[in-house]
Backbone bond lengths (Angstrom), bond angles and torsions (degrees), N, CA, C in turn:
res aa  C-N    CA-C-N  psi(-1)  N-CA   C-N-CA  omega(-1)  CA-C   N-CA-C  phi
1 M - - - 1.440 - - 1.526 108.11 -
2 V 1.336 116.14 138.51 1.471 121.97 179.92 1.513 107.44 -90.27
3 H 1.314 116.39 116.45 1.485 121.33 178.24 1.506 109.81 -85.50
4 G 1.317 116.49 160.29 1.452 119.30 -179.14 1.502 113.12 -153.32
5 S 1.305 115.45 -174.88 1.432 121.85 176.54 1.536 108.10 -147.19
6 G 1.302 116.34 165.75 1.447 120.45 -177.90 1.512 109.40 112.13
7 T 1.321 113.92 -179.79 1.470 120.48 -177.35 1.508 110.10 -110.37
8 V 1.311 115.74 128.87 1.466 124.33 178.75 1.515 108.32 -118.72
9 L 1.350 114.35 130.65 1.449 121.84 173.44 1.517 107.81 -99.54
10 V 1.336 117.88 116.29 1.453 122.35 -179.80 1.539 107.87 -101.05
11 V 1.349 115.38 126.33 1.467 121.45 179.07 1.523 106.94 -121.52
12 E 1.355 115.52 112.30 1.460 121.53 -173.36 1.507 108.00 -151.92
13 D 1.338 117.48 129.49 1.468 120.62 -178.62 1.544 113.45 -88.42
14 D 1.335 117.34 -13.32 1.453 120.89 175.88 1.513 107.96 -87.96
15 H 1.345 116.71 111.21 1.463 121.59 -172.80 1.522 113.36 -61.06
16 S 1.320 118.98 -37.69 1.478 119.35 179.83 1.527 110.66 -69.25
17 V 1.320 118.09 -38.88 1.463 121.21 177.46 1.540 109.66 -67.90
18 L 1.323 116.97 -40.39 1.449 121.84 178.27 1.503 111.37 -59.46
19 K 1.350 115.64 -50.00 1.465 120.67 -178.64 1.507 113.00 -60.70
20 A 1.340 115.60 -46.02 1.479 120.55 179.97 1.523 110.13 -63.16
21 T 1.295 118.03 -43.63 1.466 122.79 -179.54 1.505 111.80 -62.79
22 V 1.316 116.90 -48.53 1.451 122.24 179.04 1.551 111.25 -59.06
23 E 1.312 115.92 -46.26 1.482 120.73 179.02 1.523 110.40 -61.84
24 F 1.333 117.25 -45.54 1.438 120.60 -179.99 1.528 113.67 -61.49
25 L 1.348 114.74 -50.65 1.471 118.44 -178.57 1.524 112.16 -62.59
26 S 1.310 116.69 -38.00 1.470 120.43 175.97 1.523 110.40 -61.90
27 S 1.330 116.09 -41.15 1.473 120.30 -176.78 1.532 113.22 -67.81
28 I 1.328 117.94 -20.23 1.454 119.72 179.43 1.527 112.61 -105.25
29 G 1.296 117.14 13.14 1.450 121.24 169.72 1.515 119.75 110.08
30 Y 1.307 118.21 -1.98 1.470 120.83 -178.87 1.519 111.45 -85.72
31 N 1.336 115.32 144.98 1.453 121.15 167.96 1.534 103.73 -83.50
32 V 1.324 118.54 123.75 1.473 120.51 -172.02 1.527 110.66 -117.23
33 L 1.320 113.50 129.99 1.458 122.85 169.80 1.519 104.63 -109.12
34 F 1.339 117.48 153.03 1.451 117.09 179.15 1.491 112.92 -148.28
35 A 1.334 114.50 155.48 1.439 123.12 -179.97 1.499 109.36 -147.03
36 T 1.320 117.38 152.16 1.456 121.19 -178.16 1.548 112.80 -96.72
37 N 1.292 117.80 -2.55 1.458 121.57 179.04 1.543 109.55 -162.62
38 G 1.319 115.49 170.12 1.456 121.66 -177.15 1.512 114.32 -64.31
39 V 1.339 116.74 -40.04 1.474 119.17 179.82 1.534 110.83 -64.27
40 E 1.316 115.89 -44.89 1.457 120.72 178.26 1.546 110.16 -63.70
41 A 1.308 118.15 -37.24 1.463 122.08 178.67 1.517 111.35 -65.15
42 L 1.334 118.17 -42.15 1.473 121.48 176.71 1.518 111.39 -62.87
43 R 1.315 116.90 -42.64 1.461 120.96 178.71 1.530 111.10 -63.58
44 L 1.283 116.15 -43.97 1.468 122.08 178.87 1.524 108.90 -62.46
45 M 1.315 117.69 -45.54 1.453 123.00 -179.42 1.533 111.20 -61.84
46 E 1.325 117.29 -39.79 1.466 121.63 -179.94 1.523 111.14 -67.57
47 N 1.346 117.52 -34.49 1.458 121.90 -176.79 1.538 113.38 -86.89
48 H 1.339 116.70 -14.71 1.481 120.04 -178.35 1.508 107.70 -85.99
49 T 1.319 115.33 119.86 1.476 119.89 -176.15 1.526 113.98 -83.35
50 G 1.304 118.66 -22.07 1.451 121.67 -179.32 1.511 111.63 -85.78
51 P 1.335 115.23 178.77 1.451 118.85 177.88 1.510 113.50 -72.48
52 I 1.299 116.30 149.82 1.480 122.70 169.68 1.527 103.94 -120.53
53 D 1.314 114.97 115.32 1.446 120.08 -172.97 1.527 113.34 -78.64
54 L 1.341 115.27 -33.30 1.472 120.04 -175.58 1.501 110.03 -151.80
55 M 1.327 114.54 141.67 1.463 120.10 171.61 1.531 106.28 -110.11
56 L 1.310 115.52 123.55 1.472 123.18 174.95 1.505 104.93 -102.54
57 T 1.313 116.45 111.32 1.479 118.76 -176.90 1.516 114.00 -131.34
58 D 1.304 114.71 143.35 1.436 121.04 171.16 1.531 106.92 -70.03
59 V 1.297 117.72 150.43 1.456 121.36 179.21 1.531 110.17 -83.85
60 V 1.295 117.62 -46.14 1.469 120.31 -175.06 1.510 108.57 -99.81
61 M 1.349 114.20 111.43 1.458 123.29 177.84 1.522 108.77 -143.55
62 P 1.317 117.17 152.66 1.458 119.16 177.49 1.501 112.14 -70.19
63 A 1.315 116.37 157.91 1.472 124.40 177.84 1.512 112.67 73.51
64 M 1.331 118.11 -66.39 1.451 122.80 179.92 1.532 108.12 -134.23
65 N 1.340 115.48 116.55 1.468 118.04 -179.25 1.525 110.27 -77.07
66 G 1.308 115.06 168.41 1.453 121.44 -177.50 1.508 114.38 -62.02
67 T 1.335 118.34 -31.70 1.473 120.55 179.39 1.507 111.95 -68.19
68 K 1.346 116.89 -42.12 1.453 121.84 175.97 1.514 109.86 -64.51
69 L 1.307 117.56 -42.79 1.467 122.01 178.39 1.533 109.98 -60.41
70 A 1.328 117.18 -45.85 1.481 119.68 178.44 1.512 113.09 -60.81
71 S 1.321 116.50 -36.53 1.458 120.34 177.90 1.530 110.94 -63.92
72 L 1.322 116.40 -43.84 1.449 120.37 179.89 1.544 111.78 -68.77
73 V 1.316 115.55 -39.02 1.456 121.45 179.93 1.518 110.84 -65.98
74 S 1.344 116.97 -40.60 1.473 119.43 -175.94 1.523 111.34 -62.98
75 S 1.315 118.70 -28.67 1.457 121.07 178.65 1.530 111.95 -81.15
76 R 1.331 117.19 -28.32 1.460 121.85 -178.62 1.523 114.10 -89.21
77 R 1.323 115.40 -36.55 1.477 122.48 -178.12 1.514 107.99 -136.80
78 P 1.316 117.97 74.06 1.472 119.81 -174.52 1.510 112.94 -63.35
79 E 1.314 118.79 -21.43 1.458 120.98 -179.31 1.541 112.82 -77.70
80 M 1.332 117.33 -16.14 1.457 121.50 -177.84 1.502 110.75 -76.33
81 R 1.317 115.00 128.95 1.457 120.75 176.19 1.534 108.81 -80.88
82 V 1.336 115.65 159.86 1.464 120.97 -179.28 1.529 107.55 -128.53
83 L 1.335 114.85 132.65 1.471 122.32 171.80 1.501 107.59 -121.96
84 F 1.343 114.70 114.80 1.481 120.74 177.03 1.504 109.26 -87.34
85 V 1.316 115.32 142.36 1.473 121.74 168.82 1.510 106.37 -127.48
86 S 1.325 113.53 137.77 1.440 118.84 -178.04 1.516 111.03 -163.13
87 G 1.340 114.23 151.14 1.462 118.86 172.84 1.532 110.76 -83.58
88 H 1.325 116.92 -1.55 1.465 122.03 -179.97 1.535 110.13 -94.04
89 A 1.297 117.08 157.28 1.458 121.39 -174.84 1.534 111.21 -65.39
90 E 1.311 115.16 144.37 1.455 121.46 177.07 1.512 112.43 -59.51
91 S 1.319 118.23 -31.67 1.462 120.81 -178.34 1.550 110.91 -61.25
92 A 1.312 117.38 -29.41 1.464 119.71 176.65 1.506 110.70 -64.06
93 L 1.303 118.83 -35.46 1.459 122.28 176.72 1.508 111.87 -67.31
94 V 1.310 116.45 -41.69 1.449 120.57 179.05 1.543 109.76 -63.02
95 R 1.325 117.00 -40.84 1.459 120.77 178.88 1.537 110.98 -61.60
96 K 1.306 117.32 -27.64 1.478 120.67 -179.66 1.528 111.61 -85.83
97 G 1.338 118.37 3.97 1.440 119.88 174.61 1.524 115.34 84.72
98 L 1.313 117.14 22.93 1.500 118.17 -177.45 1.510 113.35 -74.55
99 T 1.313 117.63 -4.21 1.454 117.56 177.94 1.535 111.94 -65.80
100 D 1.311 118.54 -12.53 1.454 121.77 177.76 1.532 111.21 -78.76
101 F 1.300 118.48 -16.93 1.441 122.38 -178.59 1.530 109.42 -93.71
102 N 1.295 114.77 161.44 1.459 121.44 175.71 1.525 107.51 -85.17
103 T 1.348 115.75 68.77 1.467 120.13 -168.87 1.531 114.49 -113.99
104 H 1.282 113.32 160.60 1.469 123.56 172.29 1.518 105.94 -133.58
105 F 1.325 117.10 165.19 1.470 120.16 -177.01 1.525 108.96 -139.40
106 L 1.335 115.17 138.52 1.461 122.05 174.30 1.510 106.91 -134.07
107 E 1.326 115.39 128.41 1.470 121.30 179.86 1.506 111.97 -80.79
108 K 1.356 115.74 137.66 1.457 121.08 174.93 1.534 109.02 -90.96
109 P 1.262 118.66 152.09 1.456 126.16 -8.77 1.519 111.47 -74.58
110 C 1.319 116.33 153.33 1.453 120.95 179.70 1.537 109.34 -138.48
111 S 1.296 115.03 159.43 1.458 118.31 178.19 1.546 109.19 -83.13
112 F 1.309 114.56 160.70 1.472 119.37 176.66 1.532 108.95 -63.28
113 E 1.326 117.12 -35.20 1.480 120.04 178.26 1.533 109.53 -60.75
114 S 1.340 118.01 -47.42 1.467 121.54 177.73 1.529 111.66 -60.30
115 L 1.307 116.17 -42.50 1.461 121.35 177.88 1.519 111.77 -61.02
116 S 1.316 117.29 -44.49 1.464 119.98 -179.24 1.522 111.24 -65.29
117 I 1.323 117.18 -38.35 1.476 121.43 178.83 1.507 109.54 -67.23
118 K 1.315 118.23 -45.01 1.467 121.88 -177.65 1.535 111.55 -64.68
119 I 1.339 115.52 -38.44 1.470 119.61 177.66 1.519 109.97 -63.63
120 R 1.336 115.80 -44.78 1.457 119.24 177.57 1.496 112.41 -58.92
121 Q 1.324 116.73 -44.53 1.467 122.19 179.19 1.542 110.45 -60.35
122 A 1.300 115.30 -44.25 1.479 120.12 179.55 1.512 111.73 -63.79
123 L 1.308 117.72 -40.44 1.458 121.29 -179.69 1.509 112.35 -71.64
124 E 1.301 116.97 -27.27 1.478 120.73 -179.89 1.518 112.67 -81.46
125 K 1.307 116.82 -13.79 1.464 120.81 179.67 1.536 108.37 -67.08
126 P 1.324 118.15 137.32 1.480 119.99 -179.69 1.537 111.53 -56.43
127 V 1.304 115.61 150.36 1.451 121.99 175.56 1.524 108.14 -64.57
128 P 1.335 118.90 136.15 1.462 120.02 -179.51 1.528 111.92 -60.44
129 Q 1.315 115.81 151.88 1.467 121.36 -179.44 1.502 113.98 -58.29
130 R 1.343 116.85 -35.23 1.472 117.77 -179.62 1.517 111.28 -65.22
131 A 1.351 118.33 -30.65 1.474 121.56 177.68 1.524 109.61 -74.24
132 A 1.310 117.45 -40.02 1.436 120.35 -179.73 1.530 108.79 -65.52
133 A 1.318 118.49 -42.26 1.474 123.28 179.29 1.526 110.33 -65.02
134 A 1.330 117.63 -39.84 1.474 120.52 -178.92 1.522 109.53 -65.21
135 G 1.346 117.24 -37.21 1.472 119.91 -179.75 1.500 112.34 -72.61
136 A 1.332 119.11 -21.74 1.454 122.19 -178.70 1.521 111.91 -81.29
137 S 1.332 118.87 -19.08 1.461 119.92 -176.60 1.484 115.44 -84.52
């Protein structure tokens, strides 16, 4: 298992998947925040004063899908990386223009080992230029 550190915001509408993911990520060293939908995630993000290193979000959720959430998050916290998880094909995300985001994708179902590796890869990716430029001003 790949251990880590930092803060991960998990956004998942399936309560059993959310609970298991939060417990797993906590057990391997991450500080975990969680929300059951996009609106709740935005509210949590606005109220959290510390950094959030990565948002792990389902793509298909009621009310606000993960792609819309990522769009809103990228303007508010450009330094935060995004890891999408979905049972839908990755090509559907590309068609929606997600290549503009600092995103990664993992197909469901996945093992906790795969999840831990993908999170590490996402966190090791350099911060996007727009975030570096925003921090310099």
